[in-house]
N, C-alpha and C positions, 0 to 999 in steps of 0.2 A: 139534208140531201148526205149521202155518205159518196167521197168519191172514195175508188180501187189506187185507184195510179193519178199519183203527186204533179204526173207531168200534166192534166188534164185540170188542172188549175189554172186561173188567169189572175195574177195581178191585179185589179180593177184601180181605180180611184177613187177610194171611199170616202174622202171631206163629203162634209154635207154641216149646214148649218141648222145648229140645235138651238132650242128652247128649253129651256129644266126652269119649272117655276116651285120658288119653294113658301115652307108659311115664317112669313116674320122677316127682317130687314138685315142687312149686310152692309158694316159699317165702313166707310174708306177705306181703313187699314186690312181688315180682310178683301176689299176687293181686288187688291192686286195681289193676291193668290192667284186671283183668275186672270191670267192675260189675255188682253186682249180680247176681253169678252166684253159687252153693251148691258148693262142693267136699270132696270125700271120701276118704277115703287109704284107700288095700287093697295087697293084695300080689297078685302071681297064681302060679300054680304051680312058678315057679320062684324064687320068693321076690324078686322085681324092686316095685320102686313101680309103684303104679297112683294117678293124681288123677282124678278122675270132675268135669267143670264142667260145672253143668247150670242152668238158666237158660231165661229169655223170649230169642227172637230173633225181632227183628221182621222182617224180610225177607231177604232171598238177599245184598244188601250189607250189612249186619250179622253173617248167619256167617262170610261169604270176612273180614269183619274180624276175628270171631273168630280165624277160624283162623291167618290175619296173623300176627298177636298170638304164638299156641301156635309159628308155624315161625318167628320172629324169637326169643322163648328158646330153639329148635333142641331140639326138643320129639319125639317122636315119636307122630304121632296112631296111634292102636291103632283107635276103633271114634267113629262120629257118626252118631248116631240121633236120628229126631227124633219126638215123641210126636206125641200129636192137639192139635191149635187149640185154642186156647186163649177 
């Protein structure tokens, strides 16, 4: 949707809980890069380690920054899932 009149845009609360699954495990030192996020480790059907990072993402720039950190650590993103608004 394109909005021609900027006054029509209403700033909305964009906080959501996100779950981001990556292939591999994040060590404790690297977990500190993701402040206030939770971590859960599991394995997939092939026995590969999977880490789920979950927590509040306040807006799209915060999401991008989180994904950039994952990129910087050279992990493969398997899933990005947004939950209901907070």
